N, C-alpha and C positions, 0 to 999 in steps of 0.2 A: 275769632274774627277772620276776615278775609285779608290775606296778604296783598299788598300793592305790588304790582309788577313794574319793574323799572322800564323806562323806554328803551327801545332797541338801540337808539343812539348811544346810550350808556354802555351797553355791551360791545358795540362796535369800537368805541373809544378805548375800552378796557383791553380789547384784543389787538389794537393797532400797534405795530412795531414802534419802538422796542418794548417788549413786554415779557413777563415771566408767566403770563396766563396762557393756558392751553385748554381747548375744548374737545372733549370726547363725546361722540354721539352714537346712539344705537338706532339702527334702522330696521324696519320690517316692510319688505316689499317696496323699498324706496322711500317710505314715509319715516320721518324722524319720530321715534317713540320715547326716547329718553336722552338725557344729556348730563354731563358732569363738567363743571368748570373748576379748574384747579390752578394754583400758583406753584410753579415747579422750580426747584433748586436742587443741586446735587445732594444736599443734606436731607431736605424734606419737601414733599409735595403736600400742600394744604388744599383740601377739597372745600371750596368756598360756597359752591351752589350745586345742587343736583335736583333733578326732577324726572318724572316718568309718567306717561299716559297709562290709562288702564289697559291699553293694547300691549304694553310691554310685559305685563305680569305673566300671561300664559306661556310665553316663550323665554322667560327669565332674561330679558334683554338688559334690564338694569344691573343685576349682579354681573352679567357678562361684560358690561361696559366698565363697571368698577374694576373687574379683574384685568381688563385691557389697560386701564389707567395704571394699575399697579405694575404691570409688565412693561409698559411703554415709557413711564416717566423717568426711569433711571435714578430715582432718588433712593437714598439709604432707608428712608422711613416715609410712610404715607399717613397723614393726619386727616381722619374723617370728621374731626370736630368733636364736640361734647355730646354725650348721649342724654344729658338732662335727666338721669336716673330713670330712663324708660327701658324697662327690662327687655322688651322685644328688640330694641335697637342695640342694646348692650350685647345680647345674645348673638345678633347678626354679626356685629363687629368681632366678637370672640371667635366665631366660626371662620372669619377671614384671617385669624391669627393675631388679633389685637391684644395688647396687654395694657392694663391700667397704668397711667402715668400721671403723677401729680404735677400740675403746672400752675404757676401764679397767674392770676387774671387781673389785668388792669383795665378798668372801664374808663374810656376817654369820653369826656363830656364835650359835645360839639360847641363851638363858639359861633353863634349866628353871624352870617356875612351880610344879610340884608334884613329889613324889617319883616319881610314875608317868611324868611327862614326862622327868625326869632319866634314868630307866631306858630310856626310848625313845631319847633322844639318845645315851646310851652304847651301846645296842644297834646303832643305825644306824652310829655311828662304828666299832664293832667289825666290822660286816659290810663296810664300805668297806675297812678295813685288810686284812681277810681276803681279799676279792676282789682287791685290789691284789697281795697276796702270791702268790695262786694264778695270777694273770695273769703275774707276773714269772717264776714257776716254769715255766709253760708256754712262755714265750719262750725260756728258757735251754735247754729240752729239744729 
């Protein structure tokens, strides 16, 4: 499915001082072609979001931006998030020096703040359940 893009106001608020969020961008001829948003602390930088346009690929702008983040952040460790057992992503991270690390994951269930939010939470849960059922049906076929 198509991921929903958060409104620009969300990112502006996220980056407003005081914040631990930092944004690294890659440019090609003045045009932004990739970006990485991370939360920085002395112990660890967590890469929360990243993206690149097709123009970034031929000039390796995205890996260069990740390398810049690693150099600039000053953290002891950089966390690029989970690979979801995607071998290409795992290989990429290993080339950057990543090592597997077991960590507990706690999924927090949101508590709806408004009736509209409650409807959104219900709708998302319904879509996840439906997608899981469809996936299970395809596996059996």
